[in-house]
C-alpha positions in Angstrom: 0.0 0.0 0.0 2.9 2.4 0.8 4.4 1.6 -2.6 1.1 2.3 -4.4 0.8 5.6 -2.6 4.3 6.7 -3.6 3.8 5.4 -7.1 1.2 8.1 -7.8 4.0 10.7 -7.6 6.3 8.7 -9.8 3.5 8.2 -12.3 3.1 11.9 -12.6 6.9 12.3 -13.2 6.8 9.7 -16.0 3.7 11.2 -17.5 5.2 14.7 -17.5 8.4 13.4 -19.1 6.3 11.6 -21.8 4.2 14.7 -22.4 7.3 16.9 -22.8 8.7 14.4 -25.4 5.5 14.4 -27.4 5.8 18.2 -27.7 9.4 18.0 -28.8 8.5 15.4 -31.5 5.6 17.5 -32.8 8.1 20.4 -33.4 9.8 18.2 -36.1 8.6 19.1 -39.6 8.1 16.0 -41.7 10.7 16.0 -44.6 9.3 16.7 -48.0 11.5 14.3 -49.8 11.9 11.1 -47.7 13.3 7.7 -48.5 12.0 4.4 -47.0 14.5 4.1 -44.2 14.0 7.7 -43.1 10.2 7.2 -43.2 10.5 4.1 -41.1 12.7 5.8 -38.5 10.5 8.9 -38.3 7.4 6.7 -38.0 8.9 4.6 -35.3 9.7 7.7 -33.2 6.3 9.3 -33.8 4.2 6.2 -33.1 6.2 5.1 -30.1 6.1 8.5 -28.4 2.5 9.2 -29.1 1.5 5.8 -27.5 3.3 6.6 -24.2 0.4 8.4 -22.5 -2.2 5.8 -23.7 -0.1 3.0 -22.3 0.4 4.8 -18.9 -3.3 5.7 -18.6 -4.5 2.2 -19.4 -2.7 0.4 -16.6 -3.1 3.3 -14.2 -6.9 3.3 -14.6 -7.0 -0.5 -14.2 -5.0 -0.1 -11.0 -7.2 2.7 -9.6 -10.3 0.6 -10.4 -9.0 -2.3 -8.3 -8.0 0.1 -5.5 -11.6 1.3 -5.2 -12.8 -2.2 -4.4 -13.7 -3.1 -0.8 -10.9 -5.7 -0.7 -8.2 -4.6 -3.2 -5.9 -7.1 -4.7 -2.6 -5.4 -3.8 -0.5 -8.2 -5.3 -2.5 -8.0 -8.6 -2.2 -4.2 -8.6 1.6 -4.2 -8.1 2.0 -6.8 -10.8 -0.2 -4.7 -13.1 2.0 -1.6 -12.4 5.2 -3.5 -12.9 4.0 -5.1 -16.2 2.9 -1.7 -17.5 6.0 0.1 -16.6 8.2 -2.7 -17.9 6.4 -2.6 -21.2 7.0 1.2 -21.4 10.7 0.6 -20.4 11.1 -2.0 -23.3 9.8 0.5 -25.8 12.1 3.2 -24.5 15.1 0.9 -24.6 14.3 0.0 -28.2 14.0 3.6 -29.1 17.3 4.5 -27.4 19.0 1.8 -29.3 17.5 3.1 -32.6 18.5 6.7 -31.8 22.0 5.7 -31.0 22.3 3.9 -34.3 20.7 6.6 -36.4 21.7 9.9 -34.8 24.9 10.2 -37.0 23.3 8.9 -40.2 24.0 11.5 -42.9 21.0 10.4 -44.9 18.6 11.7 -42.2 17.6 15.4 -42.3 19.5 17.7 -40.0 16.4 18.4 -37.9 15.8 14.7 -37.1 19.4 14.1 -36.3 19.5 17.1 -34.0 16.3 15.8 -32.2 17.9 12.4 -31.8 21.0 13.8 -30.2 19.1 16.1 -27.9 16.4 13.5 -27.0 18.8 10.7 -26.0 19.5 12.1 -22.4 15.7 12.6 -21.9 14.9 9.0 -22.9 17.7 7.7 -20.7 16.2 9.7 -17.8 12.8 8.3 -18.6 14.1 4.8 -18.6 15.8 5.4 -15.2 12.4 6.4 -13.7 10.9 3.1 -15.0 13.8 1.2 -13.6 13.2 2.7 -10.2 9.6 1.7 -10.2 10.4 -1.9 -11.2 13.1 -2.2 -8.5 10.6 -1.0 -5.9 8.1 -3.6 -7.0 10.7 -6.4 -7.0 11.8 -5.5 -3.5 8.2 -6.0 -2.1 8.6 -9.8 -2.0 5.7 -12.3 -2.0 2.5 -10.9 -0.7 1.2 -14.2 0.8 -1.1 -12.6 3.4 -2.8 -10.5 0.7 -3.1 -13.6 -1.5 -4.7 -15.5 1.4 -7.1 -12.7 2.2 -8.2 -12.3 -1.4 -8.6 -16.0 -2.0 -10.8 -16.5 1.1 -13.3 -14.1 -0.5 -13.8 -16.8 -3.2 -16.5 -19.5 -3.1 -15.4 -22.7 -1.4 -11.6 -22.4 -1.8 -9.2 -25.1 -0.6 -6.2 -24.0 1.4 -3.0 -26.1 1.3 -0.5 -25.0 3.9 3.1 -25.8 4.3 5.8 -24.7 6.8 6.8 -21.7 4.7 4.3 -21.5 1.9 0.6 -21.7 1.1 -1.5 -22.6 -2.0 -5.1 -21.6 -2.4 -7.1 -23.6 -4.9 -10.4 -22.0 -6.0 -13.4 -24.1 -6.6 -13.2 -23.5 -10.3 -10.0 -25.6 -10.5 -11.6 -28.4 -8.5 -14.8 -28.6 -10.6 -14.0 -27.6 -14.1 -16.3 -26.7 -16.9 -14.9 -26.9 -20.4 -16.4 -25.6 -23.6 -15.4 -27.0 -27.0 -13.1 -25.1 -29.3 -13.3 -27.4 -32.2 -15.8 -30.1 -33.1 -16.9 -31.9 -36.2 -20.5 -30.9 -35.8 -22.2 -28.9 -33.1 -23.8 -29.4 -29.7 -26.0 -27.1 -27.7 -25.7 -29.3 -24.6 -24.7 -27.4 -21.5 -21.2 -28.5 -20.3 -21.1 -30.5 -17.1 -18.6 -29.8 -14.4 -16.0 -32.5 -13.9 -14.0 -33.3 -10.7 -10.3 -32.3 -11.2 -9.3 -32.0 -7.6 -7.1 -35.1 -7.1 -4.2 -34.0 -9.3 -4.7 -30.3 -8.6 -4.3 -30.8 -4.8 -1.5 -33.3 -5.3 0.4 -30.8 -7.4 -0.1 -28.1 -4.7 1.2 -30.4 -2.0 4.3 -31.3 -4.1 4.9 -27.6 -4.9 4.9 -26.7 -1.2 7.1 -29.5 -0.2 9.5 -28.8 -3.0 9.7 -24.9 -3.3 12.1 -25.0 -6.3 9.6 -24.3 -9.1 10.5 -26.6 -12.1 11.0 -25.0 -15.4 9.9 -26.4 -18.8 11.6 -24.8 -21.8 10.1 -25.1 -25.3 13.0 -25.0 -27.7 11.8 -24.1 -31.2 13.9 -23.7 -34.4 12.6 -20.2 -35.3 9.5 -18.1 -35.7 7.2 -16.5 -33.1 6.6 -18.0 -29.6 4.2 -21.0 -29.7 3.1 -21.0 -26.0 2.2 -17.3 -25.7 -1.6 -16.9 -26.4 -0.9 -13.4 -27.6 1.7 -14.4 -30.2 0.7 -17.9 -31.2 -2.2 -16.8 -33.5 0.7 -15.8 -35.9 1.3 -19.5 -36.3 -2.1 -21.0 -35.6 -1.2 -24.5 -36.9 1.8 -24.8 -34.6 0.4 -23.1 -31.5 0.9 -25.0 -28.2 -1.0 -22.7 -25.8 -3.3 -25.4 -24.3 -0.5 -27.7 -23.2 1.5 -24.8 -21.9 -1.4 -23.7 -19.7 -1.8 -27.2 -18.4 1.9 -27.2 -17.4 1.3 -23.9 -15.6 -1.7 -25.3 -13.8 0.7 -27.9 -12.3 3.1 -25.1 -11.1 5.6 -25.5 -13.9 7.3 -22.3 -15.2 7.0 -22.3 -19.0 9.6 -20.5 -21.0 10.6 -20.5 -24.7 13.8 -20.1 -26.7 14.3 -19.7 -30.4 17.5 -21.6 -30.8 18.4 -19.9 -34.1 17.9 -16.4 -32.8 16.2 -15.3 -36.0 12.9 -14.3 -34.4 14.7 -11.5 -32.4 16.3 -10.2 -35.5 13.1 -10.2 -37.5 11.2 -8.5 -34.7 13.9 -5.8 -34.4 13.7 -5.2 -38.2 10.0 -4.6 -37.8 10.5 -2.1 -35.0 8.8 -4.4 -32.5 11.6 -5.9 -30.3 10.8 -9.4 -29.1 10.8 -10.1 -25.4 14.2 -11.3 -24.2 14.6 -15.1 -24.1 16.7 -17.1 -21.6 20.2 -18.2 -22.5 21.2 -21.9 -22.7 23.1 -21.4 -19.4 19.9 -20.3 -17.7 18.1 -23.4 -19.1 20.6 -26.0 -18.1 18.4 -27.2 -15.2 15.2 -26.9 -17.2 13.3 -29.8 -18.9 13.6 -29.2 -22.6 10.7 -29.8 -24.9 12.4 -29.8 -28.3 10.5 -29.2 -31.6 13.0 -30.9 -33.9 12.1 -29.3 -37.2 15.6 -28.6 -38.3 17.1 -29.8 -41.6 20.5 -30.9 -40.2 22.4 -28.1 -41.8 22.0 -24.4 -42.3 22.4 -22.4 -45.5 26.2 -22.2 -45.0 26.5 -26.0 -44.6 27.3 -25.7 -40.9 25.6 -28.1 -38.4 22.0 -27.3 -37.5 22.0 -25.2 -34.2 19.1 -27.4 -33.0 21.0 -30.7 -33.0 24.0 -28.9 -31.6 22.0 -27.5 -28.7 20.4 -30.8 -27.9 23.8 -32.5 -27.7 25.1 -29.8 -25.3 22.1 -30.0 -23.1 22.1 -33.8 -22.8 25.9 -34.0 -22.4 25.6 -31.6 -19.5 23.3 -33.9 -17.6 20.0 -32.3 -18.8 16.7 -34.0 -19.5 14.6 -33.6 -22.6 11.5 -34.5 -24.5 12.3 -34.5 -28.2 9.4 -34.3 -30.7 10.9 -35.3 -34.1 9.6 -34.1 -37.5 10.5 -35.6 -40.8 13.9 -34.9 -42.3 15.4 -33.7 -39.0 19.0 -34.8 -39.5 21.9 -34.5 -37.1 20.3 -36.3 -34.2 22.6 -39.4 -34.3 25.5 -37.6 -32.7 23.2 -35.7 -30.2 21.7 -39.0 -29.0 25.0 -40.9 -28.9 25.1 -43.2 -25.9 21.4 -43.0 -25.1 20.5 -46.2 -27.0 17.8 -44.6 -29.1 17.7 -44.8 -32.9 15.7 -42.3 -34.9 14.9 -42.5 -38.6 13.7 -39.0 -39.7 14.5 -40.0 -43.3 11.4 -42.3 -43.1 7.7 -41.8 -42.5 5.6 -44.7 -41.1 2.7 -45.7 -43.4 0.0 -48.3 -43.3 -1.4 -50.0 -46.4 -4.0 -48.0 -48.3 -7.7 -48.4 -47.3 -10.3 -47.7 -49.8 -12.9 -45.2 -48.7 -16.6 -46.1 -49.2 -18.6 -43.7 -51.4 -20.5 -42.2 -48.5 -20.8 -38.5 -47.9 -22.1 -39.2 -44.4 -18.9 -40.9 -43.2 -17.4 -39.3 -40.1 -14.5 -37.0 -40.9 -12.3 -38.6 -38.3 -13.0 -42.1 -39.7 -12.1 -40.7 -43.1 -8.9 -39.2 -41.8 -7.9 -42.5 -40.2 -7.9 -44.1 -43.7 -5.0 -41.8 -44.8 -1.8 -43.8 -44.9 0.3 -41.6 -42.6 -2.4 -41.4 -39.9 -2.2 -43.8 -37.0 -4.6 -44.0 -34.1 -3.1 -45.9 -31.2 -4.5 -47.3 -27.9 -1.5 -49.4 -26.8 1.6 -47.5 -25.8 4.1 -50.1 -24.7 5.5 -51.0 -21.3 6.9 -48.1 -19.3 5.9 -46.1 -16.2 4.8 -43.2 -18.4 2.7 -45.3 -20.7 1.1 -47.9 -18.4 -1.8 -45.6 -17.2 -2.7 -44.8 -20.8 -3.8 -48.2 -22.0 -6.9 -48.0 -24.1 -6.9 -44.2 -24.4 -6.7 -43.2 -28.0 -4.0 -40.9 -29.4 -3.5 -39.8 -33.0 0.0 -39.7 -34.5 0.5 -38.2 -37.9 3.0 -38.3 -39.4 5.0 -40.9 -37.4 8.8 -41.2 -37.5 10.3 -44.6 -36.7 12.0 -44.5 -33.3 13.2 -47.5 -31.4 15.5 -48.4 -28.5 18.8 -50.2 -28.8 19.5 -51.9 -25.4 22.9 -53.0 -26.8 24.0 -49.3 -26.7 22.2 -48.5 -23.4 20.4 -51.1 -21.3 18.1 -48.4 -19.8 16.6 -47.7 -23.2 13.0 -49.0 -23.9 10.8 -48.8 -27.0 7.3 -47.3 -26.6 4.4 -46.4 -29.0 4.2 -49.6 -31.1 2.1 -48.7 -34.2 -1.0 -50.9 -34.9 -0.3 -54.0 -37.0 -3.9 -54.8 -38.0 -2.8 -53.3 -41.4 0.6 -53.8 -43.0 3.0 -51.0 -41.9 6.4 -49.9 -43.1 8.8 -46.9 -43.1 8.4 -45.1 -46.4 11.6 -43.5 -47.9 10.0 -41.8 -50.9 8.9 -38.4 -49.7 8.0 -37.3 -53.2 5.4 -40.1 -53.5 3.8 -38.9 -50.2 3.5 -35.4 -51.5 1.8 -36.6 -54.7 -1.1 -37.9 -52.6 -1.0 -41.2 -54.5 -1.3 -44.5 -52.6 2.2 -45.7 -51.6 3.3 -49.3 -51.5 6.1 -51.1 -49.8 9.3 -51.3 -51.8 12.4 -52.6 -49.9 14.6 -52.0 -52.8 13.9 -48.2 -52.7 15.0 -48.0 -49.1 11.7 -48.7 -47.3 11.9 -50.3 -43.9 9.7 -53.3 -43.1 7.4 -53.3 -40.1 6.5 -53.5 -37.3 7.2 -49.9 -36.6 7.4 -48.0 -33.2 7.3 -44.3 -32.8 8.9 -43.6 -29.4 11.6 -44.6 -26.9 12.8 -43.6 -23.4 16.2 -43.8 -21.8 18.3 -42.7 -18.9 22.0 -41.9 -18.6 23.7 -40.5 -15.5 21.4 -37.9 -14.0 19.6 -37.3 -17.2 16.4 -38.7 -18.7 15.3 -38.7 -22.3 12.0 -39.2 -24.2 12.0 -39.2 -28.0 8.7 -39.3 -29.8 8.5 -39.6 -33.6 5.7 -37.0 -33.9 6.2 -33.3 -33.8 2.5 -32.5 -33.9 1.6 -34.5 -30.7 0.2 -31.5 -28.6 -0.4 -28.7 -31.1 -3.7 -26.9 -30.3 -5.2 -28.3 -33.5 -4.9 -31.9 -32.3 -6.0 -31.2 -28.7 -9.0 -29.2 -29.8 -10.8 -32.1 -31.6 -13.6 -33.0 -29.2 -15.6 -36.2 -28.9 -19.0 -35.6 -30.3 -20.7 -38.5 -28.5 -19.5 -37.3 -25.2 -20.5 -33.7 -26.0 -24.1 -34.8 -26.5 -24.0 -35.8 -22.8 -22.6 -32.3 -21.9 -19.1 -33.7 -21.3 -16.5 -32.0 -23.5 -13.3 -34.1 -23.7 -10.7 -34.6 -26.3 -11.4 -37.1 -29.0 -7.8 -38.2 -28.6 -6.9 -37.7 -24.9 -3.8 -39.9 -25.2 -1.9 -37.1 -26.9 -1.9 -34.7 -23.9 -1.7 -37.5 -21.3 1.4 -38.9 -22.9 3.1 -35.5 -23.0 2.3 -34.7 -19.4 3.4 -38.1 -18.1 6.6 -37.7 -20.1 7.2 -34.3 -18.4 6.4 -35.6 -14.9 8.9 -38.5 -15.5 11.6 -36.2 -16.8 11.0 -33.9 -13.7 11.3 -37.0 -11.4 7.7 -36.4 -10.3 6.7 -40.0 -10.7 3.8 -39.8 -8.1 2.1 -37.4 -10.6 2.1 -39.9 -13.4 -1.5 -40.9 -14.1 -4.3 -39.7 -16.4 -6.1 -36.4 -15.9 -9.8 -36.2 -14.8 -10.9 -35.2 -18.3 -9.3 -38.4 -19.7 -11.2 -40.5 -17.1 -14.4 -39.4 -18.7 -13.5 -41.2 -21.9 -14.6 -44.8 -22.5 -11.6 -47.1 -22.2 -13.0 -50.4 -23.6 -10.0 -52.2 -25.0 -10.4 -53.5 -28.6 -10.3 -57.2 -29.0 -7.3 -58.8 -30.5 -7.7 -61.1 -33.5 -7.0 -64.2 -31.4 -9.6 -63.2 -28.8 -12.2 -62.4 -31.5 -11.6 -65.9 -33.0 -12.1 -67.5 -29.6 -15.5 -65.8 -29.2 -16.6 -66.4 -32.7 -15.4 -69.9 -33.2 -14.6 -71.3 -29.8 -17.7 -70.1 -28.0 -20.4 -69.4 -30.6 -19.6 -72.3 -33.0 -18.1 -74.9 -30.6 -18.7 -74.0 -27.0 -22.4 -73.2 -26.9 -23.5 -76.1 -29.3 -21.1 -78.4 -27.4 -22.7 -77.4 -24.1 -26.2 -78.1 -25.4 -25.2 -81.5 -26.8 -23.5 -82.4 -23.5 -26.5 -81.3 -21.5 -28.7 -83.4 -23.8 -26.5 -86.5 -23.3 -26.5 -86.1 -19.5 -30.4 -85.9 -19.5 -30.6 -88.9 -21.8 -28.5 -91.2 -19.7 -30.2 -89.9 -16.5 -33.6 -90.9 -17.8 -32.5 -94.3 -18.9 -31.3 -95.0 -15.4 
């Protein structure tokens, strides 16, 4: 409260400095003849400075609105102030960097160059004011009492107390209502609340007993962030916001890193600097989730930075979940000594299935007929896969991955692909792109089945999970809902095994084995295991054709001899 009272004065200082700068910018006369670079620089200065008061007023009005409440959320207000001032500071820092680079540029008009030289000290002073506010907020520490007081105002909260920490779980996290994001069809049924308390409370207890918050780092080969809900719409097909939020719900800290560094450069060129990302040194203790989309070499013929970074992390005793995409070369050296063989030069296929001429056929059933699409319900024998039996997951495309115990006895193969249809590893990518049915040809480099798409291993203090599917937990896959369950008001994933396999892998990598299970939403899904061919033959032939008629004949013979006696 004392900080917020003192911040009002600091806010006025920052606002006055911003207002002064706007007046100085408006004195600049736009050049009559202007090239593209000059226009970009002038536009950057003008737009950035003009937005300062709007940005300040926005988070200040939100903070004032919260303060007027009967029970203000002081923690939320200080976070709001810090985020707002930090956003302003980042814009100012970007502007300072641009001014320092351009103030001596002879191509710029004299008036703009003079403004840049005169304005630099003013921007540096403005940045200093922002730094002081952020330092004050960071020095406040954790406002646990305020958090407790605010949380007790909620309906039916659960308080988990430890010796030095507390966790408050609102009723909305115990009984969850979920609405569909993507369905084939529609449903007007009201969603039913489902119980999600068991894992939520267990996660809170473990977080209190182990105060070191675990970090999960999504390592991407380039492009915008995939786990940030504000940035991921730029790459809708590759967004991973749902699984990232699920990790946060279990008290994981989620961060991202563009291993190529290209996104920061691209953002800088657009005049919108990207948020700073952690260094590899800062991520050495984090669990890496690697999107292995690299090609093995860059344009200069040098090793792909992704494969190189994976090797450094694993050699340093780190743990990782690697999601492999087709043509990701360079993994052999990175996985050396782990006993896991990956074949990104192949794509698993099953034999072609002719589609019936029926417009009413379910779209998911139609998709399952595609050769690269596999729906699995058996995951192999391992602690992360045992709870998932009979839960369906979709893998498309699948890269062959298998364990080699001769190289590492701790390595185990998981994710065996179904064998009810003939399967193989296809080497001809051109044939796949032509959309024509592919056939097995060992002479062309195809690998005969059976095929598996995953493996796990341990070495030293590190653990490793490699899955031959990069699309395992993209939002597109997790947002396909089960229509039959939706008609009952229960909105669950059509393929719950995808998210459950990912979460169990992360728990295992984090050495949180007690958390390995299936989530409450997955428990809603029917888990009737499909019959094997031998079991089906037993019921059809052994019971229906032999067992029941034989029992009738035996009963008849018993009655016949009994009556004769």
